[in-house]
Each structure stands twice: as structure tokens, then as C-alpha cells.
N, C-alpha and C positions, 0 to 999 in steps of 0.2 A: 689704505688698509681696510677701511670699511667696505669698499667696493670688492676687494679681493676676497674677503671672508663671507660676503653676502650670500653666495651660493651654497654655503654650508647649512643654511637655515631654510627649510622648505616653506614656511609660512611668512607672509609679508609682515604680519603683526610682530612676529618674533624678530625679524630683521630690524624693524623700527625700534623695538625695545633694546636690542643689542646696541644700536647706534646711540640711543639715549644713555644707556648704561656706560659705554666707553667714554662718551663726551663728559658724563658726570665724573668719571674717574680722573679726567684730565682738567677738571674745572678748578682745582686748587681748594677743594672743600676742606674744612678743618678736620672732619672725620668722615670717611667714606663707608657707608653701610646702606642697606636697602631703603631705609627711611630717608636719609639725606640725598641719595641718588634719585629717589622718586620725587622729592621736593624740587630738586634741581630741574627735573624733566617736566614739572608742572602737574604731577599726578597727585591725587588726593590721599593715596595710601601706598604702602610698599608691596602690595600683593603681586603686582605684575613683575616687579624686579625679583621677588622671591620665587615666583613661578619660573622665571627664566633660568635661575640657578638650580632649582630643585626638580622641575618636571618637564621643561621644554626639551624637545627631541633634537639633539645636535651632537656631533662628534668632536669632543674637545681636542683629541689628538690631531685631527685634520686641521683645526684652527691653529693649533700649536705649530704645525708644519708651515702653514701660511705665514704666520708671524715670523718664523725663523727665516724663511726666504726673503721676506720684506726687510728684515733687519740686515741680513748679509748683503743684499743688493745696495743698501744705502750707506752702510758703514764699512763694508769690506775693503781692506787694504792689505798690503804685505805686512807681515809681522803681527797679525791679529792674534789675540789671546783669548782662549776659552777659560773662563773662571768658574770653578766649582766651589760652592759653599752651602751651608745649611743654616736655617734660622727657625725659631719656634714662635708659635702664637700661644700665649697664655690662655688657658681655658678653665672653666668651672664645670664640675660634674664629670661623668664618665662615658657619655654617649657619642661625643664627637669622634669621628674615625681617627684612630691612631693615638688618641690622647692617653697619657699616663704620666706619672711623676717621673721626670727625666731631666737631664741637664739641658738648658737652653741658654745660648749666649744673649738672648733678649733680656733675660733677668740676671744672667751671670751666676746662676745657681740652679739647683734642682727644684723644679716647679711642676705643677700639673700643666702639661702643654702638649700641643700637636707640633711635630717637627717635620720639615720638608727639606729636601736637597734641591738646589737650584743650579742651573747652568746659565752663565751670562757670556755675552760676546762683547769684547772690548777692543777698540782701536783708537787711533788718534782722532777719529771723527766723532767718537761717542761710544756709548755702551748701553746694552739692553739685555733683559732676560730673554732666553729663547727656549727654555725647557724647565720642567719641574718634576719631582717625584716625591710622593708622600712616603715618609718612613713609617712602617708598621712594625712596632715592637713584637717580640715573641708572645707577649701577653695577649696580643690580638690574633696573630696568625695561628696560635695553638688553641684558640677558642672559636671554632667554626660557627657556633650558634651566634656569638656576638658579632662576628663578621657578617653573617647573613642578615642579621637584624639591621645592620648599618649600611647594607647594600654593597659590601666588598665582594668582588667577583670570587667565585668558589676556587678558581685556579691560583689565586694570589697567595704566594708563600713568603716566608721571611727572607729579607735581603738586607745586608749591612749597608751602611751609608756609602762606603767605597764601591760596593757592587752596584748600587743605584747610580753612582757617578759613572761607572764604566758603561752602563746601559745607555745613559744620556749622551756620553761622549761618542760611543759607537754609532748611535742614531744620527748625531750631527755629522760626524765624519763620513759615514756611509751616504749621507745626503749631499756630499761634496761641499760642505761648509769649509771655506778657506780659512785655515788657521795654522799658525806656525808654532805656537806655544800653548801650554796648559799651566795654570796657576791654581793652587788650592792650599788649604790649611793643614794642620797636623793630622786630622782624622784621615785624610787622603794620602798625605806624604808618607805615613807609616805603613801603608799597604803595599807590599811588594808586587802583588798581582797587577795593581793599577800601573805602577812604574814600569813593569815588564811590558804590558800591552802598549803603553805610549811609546816606549823606546823602539819596539819592533815595528810600530807604525811610522817611525822616522820623525816623530814630533819631539820638540824640545819641551822641557818642563822645569818649573821652579816650584817645589812643593815643600811647605813648612814641615818640620819634624820637631819632636820633643828634644830637650837637652840631653836626655839619657838614651836617645836613639843611637844605635851602634853602627859605626861606619868602618868599612874595610879600607885601609890606606897602606902605604909602603912600609909603615912601622907596625903594622898589625891592626887588629880590630880594637877600636876605641869608642867611648861615648863622645857625642858631638861636643859637649862642654869640655871634656878633657882635651880635645884637640884645640879648642878656642883659647883656652888659658895658656897654652904653650906657644902661641903665635908671637913672634917678635914685633916690635913697633913698626918695622919697615914693611910688614905684611899688610898693614891697614891702609885703606884709601878712603878719603872723604868723598862721598858721592851723594848727590841730591836724589831723593826718592819721590820727587814730585811735590806739588803744592798742597798744603793742608789748610785748615781753618785759620792757623796762625802764621801762615807764610810757608816758604819752602822748607821741606823736611830733610835736614842733613844728618847722615849717620856715617859711622866708620864701617867699612865693609872689607872682608877678606875672603879669599877663594883658595881652597885646598883641593888638589887632585885626589880622587878616590878611585877605588878599584871595584868594578862590577863585571866579572869575567863572563857572566851569562848574557850580558846585554851589549848591543852594538853602541858605537858612538863614544863621546867623551862624558865623563862623570866627575862631579865636584861636590864638595860641601861648601855652601855659601853661608857666611856668618855676618850678621849685622850686630853692631855694638852701639848702644845709646851713648852719645858723647857726654851727657850729663850724669846719668845714673850708672853707666857701665853695664847695663843689662844686655844680655845676648838674645838673639833670635837666630834660628837655624833653618836651612833649606837644603833638601836634596835637589841638585840641579843636573840637567842632562841636555846635551845638544848633539845632533848627528856629526857636527864638526866643531872645531874650536871657535869660541866667541869671546869677546872681551867681558870683563867683570861688569862694566857699566850696562851692557845689554841685559845681563841676568838681573841686575838691580831694577831695571825698568819693567821687566816681566813681574818681578815680585811686587812692585808698586801697583801694577794693574789689579791685583787681587782686592785692593781697598775700594775699587770702584763698585764692587758688589755691595758694600756697606752703604754707599750713596744710593744705590738702587733700592735697598730695603727702606731707607729713610723716605724716598720719594713715593714708595708704595703705601706707606702708613696713612 
């Protein structure tokens, strides 16, 4: 990977520091910042690492594309899943780009934070992040002086998190990334434009939705939770959703046919029920052709891999 991206940096000193920076990130340090990375590299202060991030001349999008091709070459298999998710970094002050008081899953509540949307590639061989997009709230995009002071390009406008996801997915798919499925949480599952684009591209998806998300079925339009509570015992199947920290995760799952006349393929509401608490989780699911319930469950389980990726990056 270092050899692949080396040509993106014109100065040999920068290439060497990039190498030290990346090796430091992989060294298992308790906390990775410019100070600890500099110490790992045997440097007396963090100035060189800070210069790499703040002032060195290189194109981050070109390096992103190199990383994406590297990941797909090594992990690519049939049935690959592109996973979309967002996470936040808690911040103090108001100068970090995109920071404001907003909900972040990192804290589980509204905090002063910077939020970004990530795209991960997951297969049986492993998983890795391949793209990212910083979420800029309207409080930023409507304040051009603030954006200019922080170095935000003048043409940058407001984009919702699902819109950022569509941009990243389009970029990956147009670059011939081999993927069969898309998985994401409620923020993205509730967005009809995203579902429409994926279906017309012939991609399957398993996208989480809220319990009050409205679904069109043969009996009319109902909230997801209203459909779940009507299901008879015979509709549920116990299926393993993969291994967790305490062993294999078994849930009860059910699948209901739904109607989406504007989109091609088959459409379902996938429902997960916790065997202990009875708590439900809901997913809009789609595939170009019929697939078994167990296949959709495995796609839903792939989304949890992104949480592992966040933990490894801390």
C-alpha cells in the first residue's frame, strides 16, 4: 500500500513521513495523535506529523482511490457488502470544521461534535473503510465567512447524510467496485431517493428503518411495528446473525412481502426480534430476484462490522 500511494507525494521527505505516520497508526498505540505517532517514529516533537496533515501538498482523494482499489483487490468476493454509517468525534470549541451541537452515536446523545459519513467494504475475507465525507451542518454552509476561515472550499454546499452516502456509493460503483449488497442504518433506510437509486442499479439492500416507518403491503399502508405485532408464531425463524463478544447472536426473524410499484425487483420488510426482551428492529430489504431470509440476515449482520472498524481506528 505504501508503494502504491508513494507517487501521490512529490517530496521524498513527505513520503517518508507518510510511511512513519501509517506505521504508527498500525502499531497498536493506546492513543494515536501527532505526539504519540512522532514518538513512535523517534521524532523529538509532533511538528512534522502536524505539517503532514495541515500543510503538506497532496491529494487526499487520489490516495482514497488508491486505498479503495487496494482493499477491493484483496478482499473482493461475490456477495460483497458496501456498508454506510456515520460517527462523531467529540470536540471542544467552535473552530473545527463542521462542529456544532448535534446527535452522535459516539456519546449516544447531543454533544458538541464533528460528524462524518463512512463507506466500508465487507466480505468473508475481511472489512475496511474505503471512503469518507464530512457532514457540514447548515450552520456552517450558510456562514461563508466561517467556512472560508476554516478552509472549506467556496463551492461546498449543504448535503444531507443520505446525499453524502449516495455520492460515495456512486463513486465506488462507477469505479467498478464489486458489490452485491448495501447495508445501512435508519438515517439511510428512511431515504426514498437512496433506495430508488440502489434498486435501479440492480443492487440488493438491507437498510434499517424506524418502527413508525410506513410500509405499503397487500393490506394497505402500515407502520413497521404494526405489521410486526400481527405476525403469527409460524412466521418467525431463529437465525444466527454472526458471532459477537459473548458468542453467536441468535434472533427471531420474519420476512413480509411489500409493494413498491416504482422500483424493480423484490421488496420486503425484514423484522428482527430479540428472544429475551421481545424488542423489534426493522429493515427495508430489496433484491433483483428472490433470496432466502437467511441471506438477508447475513447482509444485515455485515453492518455491525463498521462498528468494529471505528473501534480499531480509535
